[in-house]
SETI-188605 format. One record per residue (C-alpha): residue number from 0; x negated, y, z. Coordinates in Angstrom, 1 decimal, padded with zeros to 4 digits. Layout:
# SETI-188605
<rec><seq>NUM</seq><east>X</east><north>Y</north><up>Z</up></rec>
...
***
This chain:
# SETI-188605
<rec><seq>0</seq><east>-074.7</east><north>-081.0</north><up>013.0</up></rec>
<rec><seq>1</seq><east>-073.3</east><north>-078.9</north><up>015.9</up></rec>
<rec><seq>2</seq><east>-074.9</east><north>-075.8</north><up>014.3</up></rec>
<rec><seq>3</seq><east>-073.0</east><north>-076.4</north><up>011.0</up></rec>
<rec><seq>4</seq><east>-069.8</east><north>-076.9</north><up>012.9</up></rec>
<rec><seq>5</seq><east>-070.4</east><north>-073.7</north><up>014.8</up></rec>
<rec><seq>6</seq><east>-071.1</east><north>-071.8</north><up>011.6</up></rec>
<rec><seq>7</seq><east>-068.0</east><north>-073.1</north><up>010.0</up></rec>
<rec><seq>8</seq><east>-065.8</east><north>-072.1</north><up>012.9</up></rec>
<rec><seq>9</seq><east>-067.3</east><north>-068.6</north><up>012.8</up></rec>
<rec><seq>10</seq><east>-066.5</east><north>-068.3</north><up>009.1</up></rec>
<rec><seq>11</seq><east>-063.0</east><north>-069.4</north><up>009.7</up></rec>
<rec><seq>12</seq><east>-062.5</east><north>-066.9</north><up>012.5</up></rec>
<rec><seq>13</seq><east>-063.8</east><north>-064.2</north><up>010.3</up></rec>
<rec><seq>14</seq><east>-061.4</east><north>-065.0</north><up>007.5</up></rec>
<rec><seq>15</seq><east>-058.4</east><north>-065.0</north><up>009.9</up></rec>
<rec><seq>16</seq><east>-059.4</east><north>-061.6</north><up>011.2</up></rec>
<rec><seq>17</seq><east>-059.7</east><north>-060.2</north><up>007.6</up></rec>
<rec><seq>18</seq><east>-056.2</east><north>-061.5</north><up>006.8</up></rec>
<rec><seq>19</seq><east>-054.7</east><north>-060.0</north><up>010.0</up></rec>
<rec><seq>20</seq><east>-056.2</east><north>-056.6</north><up>009.1</up></rec>
<rec><seq>21</seq><east>-054.9</east><north>-056.9</north><up>005.5</up></rec>
<rec><seq>22</seq><east>-051.4</east><north>-057.8</north><up>006.7</up></rec>
<rec><seq>23</seq><east>-051.5</east><north>-054.9</north><up>009.1</up></rec>
<rec><seq>24</seq><east>-052.4</east><north>-052.5</north><up>006.3</up></rec>
<rec><seq>25</seq><east>-049.6</east><north>-054.0</north><up>004.1</up></rec>
<rec><seq>26</seq><east>-047.2</east><north>-053.6</north><up>007.0</up></rec>
<rec><seq>27</seq><east>-048.0</east><north>-049.9</north><up>007.4</up></rec>
<rec><seq>28</seq><east>-047.6</east><north>-049.3</north><up>003.7</up></rec>
<rec><seq>29</seq><east>-044.3</east><north>-051.1</north><up>003.7</up></rec>
<rec><seq>30</seq><east>-043.1</east><north>-049.1</north><up>006.6</up></rec>
<rec><seq>31</seq><east>-044.2</east><north>-045.9</north><up>005.0</up></rec>
<rec><seq>32</seq><east>-042.5</east><north>-046.8</north><up>001.7</up></rec>
<rec><seq>33</seq><east>-039.3</east><north>-047.9</north><up>003.5</up></rec>
<rec><seq>34</seq><east>-039.3</east><north>-044.7</north><up>005.4</up></rec>
<rec><seq>35</seq><east>-039.7</east><north>-042.6</north><up>002.2</up></rec>
<rec><seq>36</seq><east>-036.7</east><north>-044.4</north><up>000.6</up></rec>
<rec><seq>37</seq><east>-034.6</east><north>-043.9</north><up>003.7</up></rec>
<rec><seq>38</seq><east>-035.4</east><north>-040.2</north><up>003.8</up></rec>
<rec><seq>39</seq><east>-034.7</east><north>-039.8</north><up>000.0</up></rec>
<rec><seq>40</seq><east>-031.3</east><north>-041.4</north><up>000.2</up></rec>
<rec><seq>41</seq><east>-029.7</east><north>-039.0</north><up>002.6</up></rec>
<rec><seq>42</seq><east>-031.1</east><north>-036.1</north><up>000.6</up></rec>
<rec><seq>43</seq><east>-029.3</east><north>-037.5</north><up>-002.5</up></rec>
<rec><seq>44</seq><east>-026.1</east><north>-038.2</north><up>-000.8</up></rec>
<rec><seq>45</seq><east>-025.9</east><north>-034.9</north><up>001.0</up></rec>
<rec><seq>46</seq><east>-025.6</east><north>-032.9</north><up>-002.2</up></rec>
<rec><seq>47</seq><east>-022.1</east><north>-031.2</north><up>-002.3</up></rec>
<rec><seq>48</seq><east>-019.8</east><north>-032.5</north><up>-005.0</up></rec>
<rec><seq>49</seq><east>-017.1</east><north>-030.4</north><up>-006.6</up></rec>
<rec><seq>50</seq><east>-013.5</east><north>-031.5</north><up>-006.1</up></rec>
<rec><seq>51</seq><east>-010.5</east><north>-030.2</north><up>-007.9</up></rec>
<rec><seq>52</seq><east>-008.4</east><north>-030.8</north><up>-004.8</up></rec>
<rec><seq>53</seq><east>-010.6</east><north>-028.9</north><up>-002.4</up></rec>
<rec><seq>54</seq><east>-008.9</east><north>-025.9</north><up>-000.7</up></rec>
<rec><seq>55</seq><east>-009.3</east><north>-022.7</north><up>-002.7</up></rec>
<rec><seq>56</seq><east>-011.5</east><north>-020.1</north><up>-001.2</up></rec>
<rec><seq>57</seq><east>-012.8</east><north>-016.7</north><up>-002.3</up></rec>
<rec><seq>58</seq><east>-015.6</east><north>-018.5</north><up>-004.0</up></rec>
<rec><seq>59</seq><east>-013.3</east><north>-020.7</north><up>-006.0</up></rec>
<rec><seq>60</seq><east>-013.4</east><north>-018.5</north><up>-009.1</up></rec>
<rec><seq>61</seq><east>-014.4</east><north>-020.9</north><up>-011.8</up></rec>
<rec><seq>62</seq><east>-012.1</east><north>-020.7</north><up>-014.9</up></rec>
<rec><seq>63</seq><east>-011.0</east><north>-023.5</north><up>-017.2</up></rec>
<rec><seq>64</seq><east>-013.5</east><north>-023.8</north><up>-019.9</up></rec>
<rec><seq>65</seq><east>-011.1</east><north>-022.9</north><up>-022.7</up></rec>
<rec><seq>66</seq><east>-010.1</east><north>-019.6</north><up>-020.9</up></rec>
<rec><seq>67</seq><east>-013.8</east><north>-018.8</north><up>-020.2</up></rec>
<rec><seq>68</seq><east>-014.7</east><north>-019.3</north><up>-023.9</up></rec>
<rec><seq>69</seq><east>-011.8</east><north>-017.1</north><up>-025.0</up></rec>
<rec><seq>70</seq><east>-013.1</east><north>-014.3</north><up>-022.8</up></rec>
<rec><seq>71</seq><east>-009.8</east><north>-013.0</north><up>-021.5</up></rec>
<rec><seq>72</seq><east>-006.8</east><north>-013.9</north><up>-019.5</up></rec>
<rec><seq>73</seq><east>-003.4</east><north>-014.2</north><up>-021.2</up></rec>
<rec><seq>74</seq><east>-000.7</east><north>-013.5</north><up>-018.6</up></rec>
<rec><seq>75</seq><east>003.1</east><north>-013.3</north><up>-018.6</up></rec>
<rec><seq>76</seq><east>004.2</east><north>-010.0</north><up>-016.9</up></rec>
<rec><seq>77</seq><east>007.3</east><north>-007.8</north><up>-016.5</up></rec>
<rec><seq>78</seq><east>007.5</east><north>-004.5</north><up>-018.4</up></rec>
<rec><seq>79</seq><east>010.7</east><north>-003.3</north><up>-016.9</up></rec>
<rec><seq>80</seq><east>010.2</east><north>-003.8</north><up>-013.2</up></rec>
<rec><seq>81</seq><east>008.7</east><north>-000.7</north><up>-011.6</up></rec>
<rec><seq>82</seq><east>006.7</east><north>-000.5</north><up>-009.4</up></rec>
<rec><seq>83</seq><east>005.6</east><north>-004.2</north><up>-009.8</up></rec>
<rec><seq>84</seq><east>005.3</east><north>-004.5</north><up>-013.5</up></rec>
<rec><seq>85</seq><east>006.3</east><north>-001.8</north><up>-016.1</up></rec>
<rec><seq>86</seq><east>005.0</east><north>000.4</north><up>-019.0</up></rec>
<rec><seq>87</seq><east>003.9</east><north>003.9</north><up>-018.0</up></rec>
<rec><seq>88</seq><east>004.5</east><north>007.0</north><up>-020.0</up></rec>
<rec><seq>89</seq><east>001.7</east><north>006.1</north><up>-022.4</up></rec>
<rec><seq>90</seq><east>003.1</east><north>002.6</north><up>-023.0</up></rec>
<rec><seq>91</seq><east>000.4</east><north>001.0</north><up>-020.9</up></rec>
<rec><seq>92</seq><east>001.0</east><north>-001.9</north><up>-018.5</up></rec>
<rec><seq>93</seq><east>001.1</east><north>-000.6</north><up>-014.9</up></rec>
<rec><seq>94</seq><east>002.3</east><north>-001.7</north><up>-011.5</up></rec>
<rec><seq>95</seq><east>001.3</east><north>-003.7</north><up>-008.4</up></rec>
<rec><seq>96</seq><east>001.2</east><north>-007.1</north><up>-010.2</up></rec>
<rec><seq>97</seq><east>-000.7</east><north>-005.6</north><up>-013.1</up></rec>
<rec><seq>98</seq><east>-003.3</east><north>-004.3</north><up>-010.7</up></rec>
<rec><seq>99</seq><east>-003.6</east><north>-007.8</north><up>-009.2</up></rec>
<rec><seq>100</seq><east>-004.1</east><north>-009.4</north><up>-012.7</up></rec>
<rec><seq>101</seq><east>-006.7</east><north>-006.7</north><up>-013.7</up></rec>
<rec><seq>102</seq><east>-008.7</east><north>-007.5</north><up>-010.5</up></rec>
<rec><seq>103</seq><east>-008.6</east><north>-011.2</north><up>-011.5</up></rec>
<rec><seq>104</seq><east>-010.0</east><north>-010.3</north><up>-014.9</up></rec>
<rec><seq>105</seq><east>-012.7</east><north>-008.3</north><up>-013.2</up></rec>
<rec><seq>106</seq><east>-013.6</east><north>-011.3</north><up>-011.0</up></rec>
<rec><seq>107</seq><east>-013.6</east><north>-013.6</north><up>-014.0</up></rec>
<rec><seq>108</seq><east>-015.3</east><north>-011.5</north><up>-016.7</up></rec>
<rec><seq>109</seq><east>-016.6</east><north>-008.4</north><up>-015.0</up></rec>
<rec><seq>110</seq><east>-014.0</east><north>-006.3</north><up>-017.0</up></rec>
<rec><seq>111</seq><east>-010.6</east><north>-005.4</north><up>-015.6</up></rec>
<rec><seq>112</seq><east>-009.4</east><north>-005.0</north><up>-019.2</up></rec>
<rec><seq>113</seq><east>-010.2</east><north>-008.5</north><up>-020.2</up></rec>
<rec><seq>114</seq><east>-006.6</east><north>-009.5</north><up>-020.2</up></rec>
<rec><seq>115</seq><east>-003.7</east><north>-009.7</north><up>-022.7</up></rec>
<rec><seq>116</seq><east>-000.3</east><north>-009.0</north><up>-021.2</up></rec>
<rec><seq>117</seq><east>002.6</east><north>-010.9</north><up>-022.6</up></rec>
<rec><seq>118</seq><east>006.1</east><north>-009.4</north><up>-021.8</up></rec>
<rec><seq>119</seq><east>008.4</east><north>-011.9</north><up>-020.2</up></rec>
<rec><seq>120</seq><east>011.7</east><north>-011.9</north><up>-018.3</up></rec>
<rec><seq>121</seq><east>013.3</east><north>-014.1</north><up>-015.7</up></rec>
<rec><seq>122</seq><east>014.7</east><north>-016.4</north><up>-018.4</up></rec>
<rec><seq>123</seq><east>011.7</east><north>-017.1</north><up>-020.6</up></rec>
<rec><seq>124</seq><east>008.7</east><north>-016.8</north><up>-018.2</up></rec>
<rec><seq>125</seq><east>008.7</east><north>-020.5</north><up>-017.3</up></rec>
<rec><seq>126</seq><east>009.2</east><north>-021.8</north><up>-020.8</up></rec>
<rec><seq>127</seq><east>006.3</east><north>-019.5</north><up>-021.9</up></rec>
<rec><seq>128</seq><east>004.1</east><north>-021.1</north><up>-019.3</up></rec>
<rec><seq>129</seq><east>005.0</east><north>-024.7</north><up>-020.1</up></rec>
<rec><seq>130</seq><east>004.6</east><north>-024.2</north><up>-023.8</up></rec>
<rec><seq>131</seq><east>001.1</east><north>-022.7</north><up>-023.2</up></rec>
<rec><seq>132</seq><east>001.9</east><north>-019.3</north><up>-024.6</up></rec>
<rec><seq>133</seq><east>000.4</east><north>-017.8</north><up>-021.4</up></rec>
<rec><seq>134</seq><east>-002.2</east><north>-019.0</north><up>-018.9</up></rec>
<rec><seq>135</seq><east>-000.1</east><north>-018.1</north><up>-015.9</up></rec>
<rec><seq>136</seq><east>002.9</east><north>-016.1</north><up>-014.7</up></rec>
<rec><seq>137</seq><east>002.6</east><north>-012.8</north><up>-012.8</up></rec>
<rec><seq>138</seq><east>006.2</east><north>-011.6</north><up>-013.2</up></rec>
<rec><seq>139</seq><east>008.0</east><north>-011.1</north><up>-009.9</up></rec>
<rec><seq>140</seq><east>008.2</east><north>-014.9</north><up>-009.5</up></rec>
<rec><seq>141</seq><east>010.0</east><north>-015.8</north><up>-006.3</up></rec>
<rec><seq>142</seq><east>009.0</east><north>-019.1</north><up>-004.7</up></rec>
<rec><seq>143</seq><east>011.9</east><north>-021.6</north><up>-004.8</up></rec>
<rec><seq>144</seq><east>012.2</east><north>-025.4</north><up>-004.4</up></rec>
<rec><seq>145</seq><east>013.8</east><north>-025.7</north><up>-007.8</up></rec>
<rec><seq>146</seq><east>010.9</east><north>-023.9</north><up>-009.5</up></rec>
<rec><seq>147</seq><east>008.4</east><north>-026.1</north><up>-007.7</up></rec>
<rec><seq>148</seq><east>009.6</east><north>-028.9</north><up>-009.9</up></rec>
<rec><seq>149</seq><east>008.5</east><north>-027.0</north><up>-013.0</up></rec>
<rec><seq>150</seq><east>005.3</east><north>-025.3</north><up>-012.0</up></rec>
<rec><seq>151</seq><east>002.7</east><north>-024.9</north><up>-009.3</up></rec>
<rec><seq>152</seq><east>002.8</east><north>-021.8</north><up>-007.1</up></rec>
<rec><seq>153</seq><east>-000.2</east><north>-019.9</north><up>-005.8</up></rec>
<rec><seq>154</seq><east>-000.3</east><north>-018.5</north><up>-002.3</up></rec>
<rec><seq>155</seq><east>002.1</east><north>-015.6</north><up>-002.0</up></rec>
<rec><seq>156</seq><east>001.0</east><north>-012.0</north><up>-002.4</up></rec>
<rec><seq>157</seq><east>004.2</east><north>-010.1</north><up>-002.0</up></rec>
<rec><seq>158</seq><east>007.4</east><north>-010.5</north><up>000.0</up></rec>
<rec><seq>159</seq><east>010.8</east><north>-009.0</north><up>-000.8</up></rec>
<rec><seq>160</seq><east>014.5</east><north>-009.6</north><up>-000.8</up></rec>
<rec><seq>161</seq><east>017.7</east><north>-008.5</north><up>-002.5</up></rec>
<rec><seq>162</seq><east>020.0</east><north>-005.6</north><up>-001.7</up></rec>
<rec><seq>163</seq><east>023.4</east><north>-004.3</north><up>-002.9</up></rec>
<rec><seq>164</seq><east>023.6</east><north>-001.1</north><up>-004.8</up></rec>
<rec><seq>165</seq><east>027.0</east><north>000.7</north><up>-005.2</up></rec>
<rec><seq>166</seq><east>028.3</east><north>004.2</north><up>-006.3</up></rec>
<rec><seq>167</seq><east>028.3</east><north>006.7</north><up>-003.4</up></rec>
<rec><seq>168</seq><east>032.1</east><north>006.7</north><up>-003.2</up></rec>
<rec><seq>169</seq><east>032.4</east><north>002.8</north><up>-003.1</up></rec>
<rec><seq>170</seq><east>034.3</east><north>001.1</north><up>-000.4</up></rec>
<rec><seq>171</seq><east>031.8</east><north>-001.8</north><up>-000.4</up></rec>
<rec><seq>172</seq><east>029.6</east><north>-001.6</north><up>002.8</up></rec>
<rec><seq>173</seq><east>028.2</east><north>-005.2</north><up>003.1</up></rec>
<rec><seq>174</seq><east>027.5</east><north>-008.3</north><up>001.2</up></rec>
<rec><seq>175</seq><east>030.7</east><north>-010.1</north><up>002.2</up></rec>
<rec><seq>176</seq><east>032.6</east><north>-007.2</north><up>000.6</up></rec>
<rec><seq>177</seq><east>031.4</east><north>-008.5</north><up>-002.8</up></rec>
<rec><seq>178</seq><east>033.9</east><north>-011.3</north><up>-002.6</up></rec>
<rec><seq>179</seq><east>036.3</east><north>-011.0</north><up>-005.6</up></rec>
<rec><seq>180</seq><east>034.3</east><north>-008.1</north><up>-007.0</up></rec>
<rec><seq>181</seq><east>032.4</east><north>-007.8</north><up>-010.3</up></rec>
<rec><seq>182</seq><east>028.7</east><north>-007.8</north><up>-009.5</up></rec>
<rec><seq>183</seq><east>025.7</east><north>-007.3</north><up>-011.9</up></rec>
<rec><seq>184</seq><east>022.8</east><north>-009.7</north><up>-011.4</up></rec>
<rec><seq>185</seq><east>019.8</east><north>-010.6</north><up>-013.4</up></rec>
<rec><seq>186</seq><east>020.2</east><north>-014.0</north><up>-015.1</up></rec>
<rec><seq>187</seq><east>017.9</east><north>-016.6</north><up>-013.4</up></rec>
<rec><seq>188</seq><east>017.1</east><north>-014.4</north><up>-010.4</up></rec>
<rec><seq>189</seq><east>017.1</east><north>-015.4</north><up>-006.8</up></rec>
<rec><seq>190</seq><east>019.8</east><north>-012.8</north><up>-006.1</up></rec>
<rec><seq>191</seq><east>022.1</east><north>-014.6</north><up>-008.5</up></rec>
<rec><seq>192</seq><east>021.4</east><north>-017.9</north><up>-006.8</up></rec>
<rec><seq>193</seq><east>022.1</east><north>-016.3</north><up>-003.4</up></rec>
<rec><seq>194</seq><east>025.5</east><north>-015.1</north><up>-004.4</up></rec>
<rec><seq>195</seq><east>026.4</east><north>-018.4</north><up>-005.9</up></rec>
<rec><seq>196</seq><east>025.7</east><north>-020.1</north><up>-002.6</up></rec>
<rec><seq>197</seq><east>026.9</east><north>-017.4</north><up>-000.1</up></rec>
<rec><seq>198</seq><east>029.6</east><north>-015.4</north><up>-002.0</up></rec>
<rec><seq>199</seq><east>030.9</east><north>-017.8</north><up>-004.6</up></rec>
<rec><seq>200</seq><east>034.0</east><north>-015.7</north><up>-005.3</up></rec>
<rec><seq>201</seq><east>031.9</east><north>-012.8</north><up>-006.5</up></rec>
<rec><seq>202</seq><east>032.3</east><north>-012.5</north><up>-010.3</up></rec>
<rec><seq>203</seq><east>028.7</east><north>-012.4</north><up>-011.5</up></rec>
<rec><seq>204</seq><east>027.9</east><north>-010.4</north><up>-014.6</up></rec>
<rec><seq>205</seq><east>024.6</east><north>-012.1</north><up>-015.6</up></rec>
<rec><seq>206</seq><east>022.3</east><north>-009.8</north><up>-017.7</up></rec>
<rec><seq>207</seq><east>018.8</east><north>-010.7</north><up>-018.8</up></rec>
<rec><seq>208</seq><east>017.0</east><north>-007.3</north><up>-018.7</up></rec>
<rec><seq>209</seq><east>016.8</east><north>-004.7</north><up>-015.9</up></rec>
<rec><seq>210</seq><east>017.4</east><north>-001.9</north><up>-018.4</up></rec>
<rec><seq>211</seq><east>020.6</east><north>-003.5</north><up>-019.7</up></rec>
<rec><seq>212</seq><east>021.7</east><north>-004.2</north><up>-016.1</up></rec>
<rec><seq>213</seq><east>021.2</east><north>-000.5</north><up>-015.0</up></rec>
<rec><seq>214</seq><east>023.0</east><north>000.6</north><up>-018.1</up></rec>
<rec><seq>215</seq><east>026.0</east><north>-001.6</north><up>-017.3</up></rec>
<rec><seq>216</seq><east>026.1</east><north>-000.3</north><up>-013.7</up></rec>
<rec><seq>217</seq><east>026.0</east><north>003.3</north><up>-014.9</up></rec>
<rec><seq>218</seq><east>028.7</east><north>002.6</north><up>-017.5</up></rec>
<rec><seq>219</seq><east>031.0</east><north>001.4</north><up>-014.7</up></rec>
<rec><seq>220</seq><east>031.3</east><north>-002.1</north><up>-015.9</up></rec>
<rec><seq>221</seq><east>030.9</east><north>-003.6</north><up>-012.5</up></rec>
<rec><seq>222</seq><east>031.6</east><north>-002.7</north><up>-008.8</up></rec>
<rec><seq>223</seq><east>028.0</east><north>-003.3</north><up>-007.6</up></rec>
<rec><seq>224</seq><east>024.6</east><north>-004.5</north><up>-008.5</up></rec>
<rec><seq>225</seq><east>022.8</east><north>-007.2</north><up>-006.4</up></rec>
<rec><seq>226</seq><east>019.1</east><north>-007.3</north><up>-007.1</up></rec>
<rec><seq>227</seq><east>015.5</east><north>-006.9</north><up>-005.8</up></rec>
<rec><seq>228</seq><east>015.1</east><north>-004.4</north><up>-002.9</up></rec>
<rec><seq>229</seq><east>012.0</east><north>-002.8</north><up>-004.3</up></rec>
<rec><seq>230</seq><east>013.4</east><north>-002.3</north><up>-007.8</up></rec>
<rec><seq>231</seq><east>016.7</east><north>-001.0</north><up>-006.5</up></rec>
<rec><seq>232</seq><east>014.9</east><north>001.4</north><up>-004.1</up></rec>
<rec><seq>233</seq><east>013.1</east><north>002.9</north><up>-007.1</up></rec>
<rec><seq>234</seq><east>016.4</east><north>003.0</north><up>-009.0</up></rec>
<rec><seq>235</seq><east>018.2</east><north>005.1</north><up>-006.4</up></rec>
<rec><seq>236</seq><east>015.4</east><north>007.6</north><up>-006.3</up></rec>
<rec><seq>237</seq><east>016.2</east><north>008.7</north><up>-009.8</up></rec>
<rec><seq>238</seq><east>020.0</east><north>008.0</north><up>-009.5</up></rec>
<rec><seq>239</seq><east>021.2</east><north>009.7</north><up>-006.3</up></rec>
<rec><seq>240</seq><east>024.8</east><north>008.9</north><up>-007.2</up></rec>
<rec><seq>241</seq><east>024.1</east><north>005.4</north><up>-006.0</up></rec>
<rec><seq>242</seq><east>023.2</east><north>004.0</north><up>-002.6</up></rec>
<rec><seq>243</seq><east>022.0</east><north>000.8</north><up>-001.0</up></rec>
<rec><seq>244</seq><east>024.4</east><north>-000.8</north><up>001.4</up></rec>
<rec><seq>245</seq><east>024.2</east><north>-003.7</north><up>003.8</up></rec>
<rec><seq>246</seq><east>021.2</east><north>-005.8</north><up>004.7</up></rec>
<rec><seq>247</seq><east>018.3</east><north>-007.1</north><up>002.7</up></rec>
<rec><seq>248</seq><east>018.7</east><north>-010.9</north><up>002.1</up></rec>
<rec><seq>249</seq><east>017.6</east><north>-013.7</north><up>-000.2</up></rec>
<rec><seq>250</seq><east>014.0</east><north>-013.2</north><up>000.8</up></rec>
<rec><seq>251</seq><east>011.8</east><north>-014.8</north><up>-001.8</up></rec>
<rec><seq>252</seq><east>008.0</east><north>-014.5</north><up>-001.3</up></rec>
<rec><seq>253</seq><east>006.5</east><north>-013.9</north><up>-004.6</up></rec>
<rec><seq>254</seq><east>003.6</east><north>-015.9</north><up>-006.1</up></rec>
<rec><seq>255</seq><east>002.0</east><north>-016.5</north><up>-009.4</up></rec>
<rec><seq>256</seq><east>002.9</east><north>-019.6</north><up>-011.4</up></rec>
<rec><seq>257</seq><east>000.5</east><north>-022.1</north><up>-013.0</up></rec>
<rec><seq>258</seq><east>001.1</east><north>-025.1</north><up>-015.1</up></rec>
<rec><seq>259</seq><east>001.3</east><north>-028.4</north><up>-013.2</up></rec>
<rec><seq>260</seq><east>-001.8</east><north>-030.6</north><up>-013.3</up></rec>
<rec><seq>261</seq><east>-004.2</east><north>-027.7</north><up>-013.9</up></rec>
<rec><seq>262</seq><east>-006.1</east><north>-027.5</north><up>-010.6</up></rec>
<rec><seq>263</seq><east>-008.9</east><north>-025.5</north><up>-011.9</up></rec>
<rec><seq>264</seq><east>-006.6</east><north>-022.6</north><up>-012.9</up></rec>
<rec><seq>265</seq><east>-004.7</east><north>-022.9</north><up>-009.7</up></rec>
<rec><seq>266</seq><east>-007.9</east><north>-022.8</north><up>-007.7</up></rec>
<rec><seq>267</seq><east>-009.1</east><north>-019.7</north><up>-009.6</up></rec>
<rec><seq>268</seq><east>-005.8</east><north>-017.9</north><up>-008.9</up></rec>
<rec><seq>269</seq><east>-005.8</east><north>-018.8</north><up>-005.2</up></rec>
<rec><seq>270</seq><east>-009.5</east><north>-018.0</north><up>-004.8</up></rec>
<rec><seq>271</seq><east>-008.9</east><north>-014.6</north><up>-006.4</up></rec>
<rec><seq>272</seq><east>-005.9</east><north>-013.8</north><up>-004.2</up></rec>
<rec><seq>273</seq><east>-007.9</east><north>-014.8</north><up>-001.1</up></rec>
<rec><seq>274</seq><east>-010.8</east><north>-012.5</north><up>-002.1</up></rec>
<rec><seq>275</seq><east>-008.3</east><north>-009.6</north><up>-002.6</up></rec>
<rec><seq>276</seq><east>-006.8</east><north>-010.3</north><up>000.8</up></rec>
<rec><seq>277</seq><east>-010.2</east><north>-010.3</north><up>002.4</up></rec>
<rec><seq>278</seq><east>-011.1</east><north>-007.0</north><up>000.7</up></rec>
<rec><seq>279</seq><east>-007.7</east><north>-005.5</north><up>001.7</up></rec>
<rec><seq>280</seq><east>-007.1</east><north>-004.8</north><up>-002.0</up></rec>
<rec><seq>281</seq><east>-003.4</east><north>-005.4</north><up>-001.8</up></rec>
<rec><seq>282</seq><east>-003.2</east><north>-002.3</north><up>000.4</up></rec>
<rec><seq>283</seq><east>-004.9</east><north>-000.2</north><up>-002.2</up></rec>
<rec><seq>284</seq><east>-002.4</east><north>-001.3</north><up>-004.8</up></rec>
<rec><seq>285</seq><east>000.6</east><north>-000.7</north><up>-002.5</up></rec>
<rec><seq>286</seq><east>-000.5</east><north>002.8</north><up>-001.7</up></rec>
<rec><seq>287</seq><east>-000.8</east><north>003.5</north><up>-005.4</up></rec>
<rec><seq>288</seq><east>002.4</east><north>002.0</north><up>-006.6</up></rec>
<rec><seq>289</seq><east>004.8</east><north>001.7</north><up>-003.7</up></rec>
<rec><seq>290</seq><east>004.1</east><north>004.4</north><up>-001.1</up></rec>
<rec><seq>291</seq><east>007.8</east><north>004.5</north><up>-000.2</up></rec>
<rec><seq>292</seq><east>010.8</east><north>002.2</north><up>-000.8</up></rec>
<rec><seq>293</seq><east>013.8</east><north>003.5</north><up>001.0</up></rec>
<rec><seq>294</seq><east>013.8</east><north>002.1</north><up>004.6</up></rec>
<rec><seq>295</seq><east>011.4</east><north>-000.7</north><up>003.6</up></rec>
<rec><seq>296</seq><east>007.9</east><north>-000.8</north><up>004.9</up></rec>
<rec><seq>297</seq><east>005.7</east><north>-001.8</north><up>002.0</up></rec>
<rec><seq>298</seq><east>002.8</east><north>-002.8</north><up>004.3</up></rec>
<rec><seq>299</seq><east>004.9</east><north>-005.6</north><up>005.7</up></rec>
<rec><seq>300</seq><east>005.3</east><north>-007.0</north><up>002.2</up></rec>
<rec><seq>301</seq><east>001.6</east><north>-007.8</north><up>001.5</up></rec>
<rec><seq>302</seq><east>-001.1</east><north>-010.1</north><up>002.8</up></rec>
<rec><seq>303</seq><east>-003.7</east><north>-008.3</north><up>005.0</up></rec>
<rec><seq>304</seq><east>-007.1</east><north>-009.3</north><up>006.4</up></rec>
***
């Protein structure tokens, strides 16, 4: 009887040991499986995710799908604004801003000619943008609070102001002297806005195109012209009977304009401009198109590395 009990106890003890070993094995497998799941989760969550609100960098060069499929950029530019945007002697688009846009086309499509230039002026450039006739504006667009309500600006890539141009024999020597005088301005320009705010008694003759404005000045239809410093510096080079007087004012850093709520296009533009800044490409363009501008230092007008 005692022997039977002893055998039974031994069998029970053996079964307990087997269970303990089995549980230990299960525990090790569970720990291993749990560890594998834990390791997999961080790997999945650490994958970078794209965000339309992420700051633009030189790598943010992805275009909206519709533009990518089209295979070219469609851009509103000036054709009468040397040296920033104009037509050369062969009728081809040329200038500082044109060079910037061509570089963007090269970044986007590997071809600087993969772009269609649409002529615009100060009056129609924003309507062309909002009506989707163009992808973005690259047309001497000064950054103002009022325009921010209508479009999104890129980072700035040129900085200039406005100056007063008068005949050599004029008695006008400074901006305050424009009070009560007839002054040619470009309709919708920052120069026009500046005079409205600072010399309200100046009689503004608002003209849409630069060519018509220069013609009006040379015809003697006004006492002065108040407009972009770079453009006016170019003008007096070929018209020595005129001169720049007074200080440069109405500084308006220039940027490109994109439609509101189109972050992918804005990121592409900002990314391209940043890449050009890093490559010091703006300097290359300035040396080509604006080596001199009166007393202005063109190198102070552009972003540098």
